[in-house]
DRENKOLDO-669909 format. One record per residue (C-alpha): residue number from 1; y, z, x. Coordinates in Angstrom, 1 decimal. Last residue first. Example, Ala and Ser with C-alpha at 12.3 -4.5 7.8 and 13.67 -1.06 7.14 Angstrom:
# residues 2
<pt 2,<-1.1,7.1,13.7>>
<pt 1,<-4.5,7.8,12.3>>
This chain:
# residues 295
<pt 295,<-141.4,-33.2,93.5>>
<pt 294,<-141.5,-29.5,92.7>>
<pt 293,<-144.5,-27.2,93.3>>
<pt 292,<-145.3,-25.0,90.4>>
<pt 291,<-143.7,-21.5,90.5>>
<pt 290,<-145.6,-18.3,90.4>>
<pt 289,<-146.1,-15.0,88.7>>
<pt 288,<-149.1,-12.8,88.8>>
<pt 287,<-149.4,-9.3,87.3>>
<pt 286,<-152.6,-7.5,87.9>>
<pt 285,<-153.5,-4.3,85.9>>
<pt 284,<-155.9,-1.4,86.6>>
<pt 283,<-156.5,1.4,84.2>>
<pt 282,<-158.1,4.9,84.2>>
<pt 281,<-157.0,7.6,81.8>>
<pt 280,<-159.0,10.8,82.0>>
<pt 279,<-159.9,13.0,79.2>>
<pt 278,<-159.0,16.0,77.0>>
<pt 277,<-156.6,14.2,74.5>>
<pt 276,<-156.9,17.1,72.0>>
<pt 275,<-158.3,15.0,69.2>>
<pt 274,<-160.6,13.0,71.6>>
<pt 273,<-161.9,16.1,73.3>>
<pt 272,<-162.4,17.9,70.0>>
<pt 271,<-164.5,15.0,68.7>>
<pt 270,<-166.7,14.5,71.6>>
<pt 269,<-169.0,17.5,71.4>>
<pt 268,<-169.6,17.7,67.7>>
<pt 267,<-169.6,13.8,67.6>>
<pt 266,<-172.6,13.5,70.0>>
<pt 265,<-174.4,16.3,68.1>>
<pt 264,<-173.8,14.8,64.8>>
<pt 263,<-174.8,11.3,65.9>>
<pt 262,<-178.0,12.7,67.4>>
<pt 261,<-178.8,14.3,64.0>>
<pt 260,<-178.2,11.1,62.1>>
<pt 259,<-180.2,9.1,64.7>>
<pt 258,<-178.4,7.3,67.5>>
<pt 257,<-178.4,3.6,68.7>>
<pt 256,<-177.0,1.2,66.0>>
<pt 255,<-175.0,3.8,64.0>>
<pt 254,<-173.5,5.0,67.2>>
<pt 253,<-172.5,1.6,68.3>>
<pt 252,<-171.0,0.8,64.8>>
<pt 251,<-168.9,4.0,64.9>>
<pt 250,<-167.8,3.4,68.5>>
<pt 249,<-166.6,0.0,67.3>>
<pt 248,<-168.8,-3.0,68.3>>
<pt 247,<-168.0,-5.5,71.0>>
<pt 246,<-166.4,-9.0,71.3>>
<pt 245,<-162.8,-8.2,70.1>>
<pt 244,<-162.1,-5.6,72.8>>
<pt 243,<-162.3,-1.8,73.2>>
<pt 242,<-163.4,-1.3,69.6>>
<pt 241,<-161.7,1.1,67.1>>
<pt 240,<-163.4,2.7,64.0>>
<pt 239,<-164.6,5.9,65.7>>
<pt 238,<-161.4,6.5,67.5>>
<pt 237,<-159.2,6.0,64.4>>
<pt 236,<-161.6,8.4,62.5>>
<pt 235,<-161.2,11.0,65.2>>
<pt 234,<-157.4,10.9,65.3>>
<pt 233,<-156.1,10.6,68.9>>
<pt 232,<-154.6,12.7,71.4>>
<pt 231,<-153.1,10.8,74.3>>
<pt 230,<-155.3,10.8,77.4>>
<pt 229,<-155.0,13.0,80.4>>
<pt 228,<-156.0,13.4,84.1>>
<pt 227,<-154.4,10.2,85.2>>
<pt 226,<-155.8,7.4,87.2>>
<pt 225,<-153.6,4.4,87.4>>
<pt 224,<-154.0,1.0,89.2>>
<pt 223,<-151.0,-1.4,89.4>>
<pt 222,<-151.6,-4.7,91.2>>
<pt 221,<-148.7,-7.1,91.9>>
<pt 220,<-149.2,-10.7,92.7>>
<pt 219,<-146.5,-13.2,93.8>>
<pt 218,<-146.9,-17.0,94.1>>
<pt 217,<-144.4,-19.6,95.4>>
<pt 216,<-146.4,-22.8,95.5>>
<pt 215,<-148.7,-23.4,92.6>>
<pt 214,<-151.2,-26.2,93.0>>
<pt 213,<-154.3,-25.1,91.2>>
<pt 212,<-155.9,-23.9,94.4>>
<pt 211,<-152.9,-21.5,95.0>>
<pt 210,<-153.2,-20.1,91.4>>
<pt 209,<-156.9,-19.8,91.7>>
<pt 208,<-156.7,-17.9,95.0>>
<pt 207,<-154.1,-15.5,93.6>>
<pt 206,<-156.2,-14.8,90.5>>
<pt 205,<-159.2,-14.3,92.6>>
<pt 204,<-157.3,-11.7,94.8>>
<pt 203,<-156.2,-9.8,91.7>>
<pt 202,<-159.9,-9.1,90.7>>
<pt 201,<-162.7,-11.1,89.1>>
<pt 200,<-166.1,-10.8,87.4>>
<pt 199,<-165.5,-7.9,85.0>>
<pt 198,<-164.0,-9.5,81.7>>
<pt 197,<-165.8,-12.8,82.5>>
<pt 196,<-169.1,-11.0,81.9>>
<pt 195,<-171.7,-11.6,84.7>>
<pt 194,<-172.4,-8.4,86.6>>
<pt 193,<-171.0,-6.0,84.1>>
<pt 192,<-173.1,-7.3,81.2>>
<pt 191,<-170.9,-7.7,78.1>>
<pt 190,<-172.8,-7.5,74.8>>
<pt 189,<-175.9,-5.9,76.3>>
<pt 188,<-173.8,-3.6,78.3>>
<pt 187,<-172.2,-2.3,75.2>>
<pt 186,<-175.6,-1.2,73.9>>
<pt 185,<-176.4,0.4,77.2>>
<pt 184,<-173.2,2.4,77.1>>
<pt 183,<-174.2,3.8,73.7>>
<pt 182,<-177.7,4.7,75.1>>
<pt 181,<-176.1,6.4,78.1>>
<pt 180,<-173.8,8.5,75.9>>
<pt 179,<-176.7,9.9,74.1>>
<pt 178,<-178.5,11.1,77.2>>
<pt 177,<-175.2,12.4,78.6>>
<pt 176,<-174.7,14.7,75.7>>
<pt 175,<-173.7,17.9,77.6>>
<pt 174,<-172.1,15.7,80.4>>
<pt 173,<-169.9,13.9,78.0>>
<pt 172,<-166.7,14.1,79.8>>
<pt 171,<-164.1,11.9,78.1>>
<pt 170,<-162.8,8.7,79.8>>
<pt 169,<-164.2,6.3,77.1>>
<pt 168,<-167.7,7.9,77.7>>
<pt 167,<-168.2,10.0,80.8>>
<pt 166,<-171.0,11.5,82.8>>
<pt 165,<-173.0,8.9,84.7>>
<pt 164,<-170.5,6.0,84.0>>
<pt 163,<-167.7,7.3,86.1>>
<pt 162,<-165.2,5.3,84.3>>
<pt 161,<-163.1,2.1,84.6>>
<pt 160,<-164.9,0.8,87.7>>
<pt 159,<-162.5,-1.6,89.2>>
<pt 158,<-163.7,-5.1,88.4>>
<pt 157,<-162.0,-4.5,85.1>>
<pt 156,<-158.7,-5.8,86.3>>
<pt 155,<-156.5,-6.1,83.2>>
<pt 154,<-154.4,-9.3,83.2>>
<pt 153,<-150.8,-10.4,83.1>>
<pt 152,<-149.9,-13.9,84.0>>
<pt 151,<-146.4,-15.4,84.4>>
<pt 150,<-145.9,-19.1,85.3>>
<pt 149,<-142.7,-20.9,86.1>>
<pt 148,<-141.9,-24.7,86.1>>
<pt 147,<-140.5,-26.3,89.3>>
<pt 146,<-142.2,-29.5,88.5>>
<pt 145,<-142.9,-29.4,84.7>>
<pt 144,<-145.7,-27.3,83.6>>
<pt 143,<-148.6,-28.7,81.4>>
<pt 142,<-150.7,-29.6,84.5>>
<pt 141,<-150.1,-26.3,86.3>>
<pt 140,<-151.2,-24.2,83.4>>
<pt 139,<-154.3,-26.5,82.9>>
<pt 138,<-155.1,-26.0,86.6>>
<pt 137,<-154.8,-22.2,86.1>>
<pt 136,<-157.2,-22.5,83.2>>
<pt 135,<-159.7,-24.5,85.2>>
<pt 134,<-159.6,-21.8,87.9>>
<pt 133,<-160.4,-19.1,85.4>>
<pt 132,<-163.7,-20.7,84.4>>
<pt 131,<-165.4,-17.8,82.4>>
<pt 130,<-162.4,-17.2,80.2>>
<pt 129,<-162.3,-13.8,78.3>>
<pt 128,<-160.5,-11.9,80.9>>
<pt 127,<-158.2,-14.9,81.3>>
<pt 126,<-156.5,-13.9,78.0>>
<pt 125,<-155.0,-10.4,78.6>>
<pt 124,<-151.4,-11.8,78.7>>
<pt 123,<-150.3,-15.3,79.1>>
<pt 122,<-147.0,-17.0,79.8>>
<pt 121,<-146.2,-20.7,80.7>>
<pt 120,<-142.6,-21.8,81.3>>
<pt 119,<-140.8,-25.1,81.6>>
<pt 118,<-143.1,-27.1,79.4>>
<pt 117,<-144.0,-30.8,79.1>>
<pt 116,<-145.3,-31.7,82.4>>
<pt 115,<-148.5,-33.1,81.0>>
<pt 114,<-148.8,-32.9,77.2>>
<pt 113,<-150.3,-29.9,75.2>>
<pt 112,<-153.2,-30.7,72.9>>
<pt 111,<-155.4,-30.8,76.0>>
<pt 110,<-154.8,-27.1,76.7>>
<pt 109,<-158.5,-26.6,77.6>>
<pt 108,<-159.1,-23.6,79.8>>
<pt 107,<-156.8,-21.4,77.9>>
<pt 106,<-158.3,-22.5,74.6>>
<pt 105,<-156.3,-24.5,72.0>>
<pt 104,<-155.0,-24.3,68.4>>
<pt 103,<-151.3,-25.3,68.8>>
<pt 102,<-148.4,-24.0,66.8>>
<pt 101,<-144.9,-25.1,67.5>>
<pt 100,<-141.8,-23.0,67.0>>
<pt 99,<-138.0,-23.6,66.9>>
<pt 98,<-138.1,-24.8,63.2>>
<pt 97,<-140.2,-21.7,62.4>>
<pt 96,<-137.3,-19.4,63.3>>
<pt 95,<-136.3,-18.1,59.8>>
<pt 94,<-137.8,-14.5,59.9>>
<pt 93,<-140.3,-15.2,57.2>>
<pt 92,<-141.2,-18.6,58.5>>
<pt 91,<-141.9,-17.3,62.0>>
<pt 90,<-143.9,-14.5,60.4>>
<pt 89,<-146.0,-16.8,58.5>>
<pt 88,<-146.5,-19.2,61.5>>
<pt 87,<-147.6,-16.2,63.6>>
<pt 86,<-150.1,-15.0,61.1>>
<pt 85,<-151.5,-18.5,60.7>>
<pt 84,<-151.8,-18.9,64.4>>
<pt 83,<-153.7,-15.6,64.3>>
<pt 82,<-156.2,-17.0,61.8>>
<pt 81,<-156.5,-20.2,63.6>>
<pt 80,<-157.8,-18.3,66.6>>
<pt 79,<-158.1,-20.3,69.8>>
<pt 78,<-154.5,-19.6,70.5>>
<pt 77,<-151.2,-21.4,71.4>>
<pt 76,<-147.7,-20.6,70.2>>
<pt 75,<-145.3,-23.2,71.6>>
<pt 74,<-141.8,-21.8,72.0>>
<pt 73,<-138.8,-24.2,71.8>>
<pt 72,<-135.2,-23.8,73.0>>
<pt 71,<-131.9,-25.0,71.7>>
<pt 70,<-131.3,-22.0,69.5>>
<pt 69,<-132.1,-19.5,72.2>>
<pt 68,<-134.6,-19.6,75.0>>
<pt 67,<-134.5,-15.9,75.5>>
<pt 66,<-134.8,-14.7,71.9>>
<pt 65,<-137.5,-17.0,71.3>>
<pt 64,<-139.5,-15.7,74.2>>
<pt 63,<-139.9,-12.3,72.5>>
<pt 62,<-141.5,-14.1,69.6>>
<pt 61,<-143.9,-15.7,72.0>>
<pt 60,<-144.7,-12.5,73.9>>
<pt 59,<-146.0,-10.5,71.0>>
<pt 58,<-147.0,-13.4,68.8>>
<pt 57,<-150.0,-12.0,66.9>>
<pt 56,<-152.4,-13.5,69.5>>
<pt 55,<-150.5,-15.9,71.7>>
<pt 54,<-153.4,-16.9,73.8>>
<pt 53,<-151.2,-19.1,75.9>>
<pt 52,<-147.5,-18.7,75.3>>
<pt 51,<-145.9,-22.1,76.1>>
<pt 50,<-142.1,-21.9,76.7>>
<pt 49,<-139.7,-24.8,76.3>>
<pt 48,<-136.3,-24.0,77.8>>
<pt 47,<-132.9,-24.4,76.1>>
<pt 46,<-131.7,-21.0,77.1>>
<pt 45,<-133.6,-19.9,80.2>>
<pt 44,<-137.2,-18.4,80.5>>
<pt 43,<-137.4,-16.1,83.5>>
<pt 42,<-141.3,-15.9,83.7>>
<pt 41,<-141.1,-12.7,85.6>>
<pt 40,<-138.8,-11.1,83.1>>
<pt 39,<-141.0,-12.6,80.2>>
<pt 38,<-144.1,-10.8,81.5>>
<pt 37,<-142.2,-7.5,82.0>>
<pt 36,<-140.5,-7.7,78.7>>
<pt 35,<-143.8,-8.3,76.9>>
<pt 34,<-145.6,-5.5,78.8>>
<pt 33,<-142.8,-2.9,77.7>>
<pt 32,<-143.2,-4.1,74.1>>
<pt 31,<-147.0,-3.7,74.4>>
<pt 30,<-146.6,0.0,75.3>>
<pt 29,<-144.5,0.7,72.3>>
<pt 28,<-146.8,-1.2,70.0>>
<pt 27,<-149.9,0.6,71.4>>
<pt 26,<-148.3,4.0,71.0>>
<pt 25,<-147.3,3.2,67.4>>
<pt 24,<-150.8,1.8,66.5>>
<pt 23,<-152.5,4.7,68.0>>
<pt 22,<-150.4,7.2,65.8>>
<pt 21,<-151.0,5.0,62.8>>
<pt 20,<-154.8,5.1,63.2>>
<pt 19,<-156.4,2.1,61.4>>
<pt 18,<-159.0,1.6,64.2>>
<pt 17,<-156.3,0.8,66.8>>
<pt 16,<-157.8,-2.4,68.3>>
<pt 15,<-160.0,-2.8,65.2>>
<pt 14,<-157.2,-3.6,62.8>>
<pt 13,<-154.8,-6.5,63.4>>
<pt 12,<-155.7,-7.4,67.0>>
<pt 11,<-159.5,-6.9,66.5>>
<pt 10,<-159.7,-8.7,63.1>>
<pt 9,<-157.6,-11.6,64.5>>
<pt 8,<-159.8,-12.2,67.5>>
<pt 7,<-163.1,-11.6,65.5>>
<pt 6,<-162.3,-14.3,62.9>>
<pt 5,<-160.9,-13.2,59.6>>
<pt 4,<-162.2,-13.3,56.1>>
<pt 3,<-165.3,-11.1,56.9>>
<pt 2,<-162.9,-8.2,57.6>>
<pt 1,<-164.8,-6.1,60.2>>
């Protein structure tokens, strides 16, 4: 981890892809599709003000700038000062900083943003880190003008992502199940499945929260995929990547739980599976879009 950056910036800029160019390219292509989907549902118009909550490195916010045009404003909001700095530097570099605002705020406390001050709120993979999701939805409703639009895109980890008895990251680890169990136990200490905000909700909870927060027209789509393949990855990139900003990389987890000989045995089994993409992809995503009641 880069000691000069907070965990959010370090993950987005490095630990998400582990320094592997192939993974970085695949992630970028996939995220571009998500960006367009989130913005399509939010439907920002020329001249609108868009608030992107948990903007990260600016994926959705910079895309929104194209849609709101020269008369529009995009508010970049994040808890990470480092990521806001990255976004500000890029906005300056490409000559759009005069149409941007930068606000350090959490999704469940948008107090720097005024009541009924924005036309659109977007957020992607942010509520999974928020314990009180209803408060976040109430904050979204507060800052939106009457008739304002909301677009939320969240992984649903309440669906078991893997068969935990014989897999690790989607790969069959039956011959080294004892070692994989110790790695999983380490991750469970960081994020207990029965209480962590990443795992304690599903698409129905998102819908209920939006309705309780005062949104009127609400739509939710759930997509769940189970595919008998994973993209081939470089071994070093796999080892040096982490599934989210709050947990260790695989290399760090191995170092913390396995002896040298055990690590060699685990790697000898897992490496060819990773490099050949011999695994199972499992993912569930909920996309909610809604309109705030008008007056």
